[in-house]
C-alpha positions as a printed Julia matrix, in Angstrom:
89×3 Matrix{Float64}:
 -26.67  -23.01    4.31
 -27.15  -19.49    2.95
 -25.32  -18.03    5.93
 -22.28  -20.22    5.25
 -22.23  -19.35    1.56
 -22.55  -15.65    2.3
 -19.76  -15.85    4.89
 -17.47  -17.67    2.44
 -18.07  -15.1    -0.3
 -17.53  -12.24    2.13
 -14.24  -13.73    3.33
 -13.02  -14.16   -0.25
 -13.83  -10.54   -1.08
 -12.14   -9.26    2.05
  -9.04  -11.33    1.35
  -8.78   -9.93   -2.17
  -9.12   -6.31   -1.09
  -6.87   -6.67    1.96
  -3.84   -7.56   -0.14
  -4.01   -6.32   -3.69
  -0.75   -8.06   -4.63
  -0.06  -11.74   -5.15
   2.08  -13.26   -2.38
   5.73  -12.33   -2.73
   5.12   -9.52   -5.23
   6.13   -5.96   -4.36
   5.04   -2.56   -5.61
   7.7    -0.01   -6.58
   6.97    3.16   -4.61
   9.06    5.16   -7.09
   6.89    4.33  -10.09
   3.42    3.46   -8.73
   0.62    5.98   -9.14
  -1.44    7.26   -6.22
  -4.37    4.92   -6.86
  -2.09    1.87   -6.78
  -0.32    3.05   -3.63
  -3.65    3.6    -1.89
  -4.83    0.14   -2.88
  -1.68   -1.69   -1.81
  -0.5     0.11    1.32
  -2.61   -0.73    4.37
  -3.42    2.4     6.34
  -2.9     4.74    3.36
  -5.84    6.25    1.55
  -5.9     8.18   -1.69
  -4.98   11.54   -0.12
  -1.95   10.11    1.65
  -0.95    8.23   -1.5
  -1.15   11.5    -3.43
   1.15   13.01   -0.8
   3.63   10.18   -1.44
   3.64   10.93   -5.17
   3.96   14.66   -4.52
   6.88   14.08   -2.13
   8.54   11.84   -4.71
   8.07   14.45   -7.45
   9.52   17.21   -5.27
  12.41   15.27   -3.68
  13.33   12.59   -6.19
  13.12    8.85   -5.97
  13.02    7.08   -2.64
  16.31    5.34   -1.89
  14.77    3.16    0.82
  11.23    2.19    1.77
  11.77    3.69    5.23
  12.02    7.13    3.59
   8.21    7.01    3.36
   8.26    8.24    6.95
   9.39   11.61    5.53
   5.89   11.99    4.07
   3.63   13.8     6.53
   1.16   11.38    8.08
   3.1     8.19    7.39
   4.75    6.72   10.43
   7.23    3.96   11.0
   4.46    1.56   12.0
   2.73    1.95    8.63
   5.98    1.38    6.76
   6.92   -1.64    8.86
   3.45   -3.13    8.47
   3.7    -2.87    4.67
   7.43   -3.35    4.12
   7.06   -6.81    2.58
   4.84   -5.33   -0.18
   7.01   -2.33   -1.07
  10.25   -1.79   -2.95
  12.26    1.04   -4.45
  13.46   -0.96   -7.47
């Protein structure tokens, strides 16, 4: 019984952290801070999220989510994997 309860709690915690946004909601990559970007974008940690913000500050707002690939260390796979959670508006 304890094993099942522990497993259920663990699954709930993992589900919450795996997708920090409610279904259908998107995060604006032009206004989100580094901590939020790191939390929402799978495969992006705080350092990479800080690089996104730095790139945005230096180059202006992203016109398209795919422009994230211009940030060193972010590939097309990462953008495609997270595209349904990201927006530029």
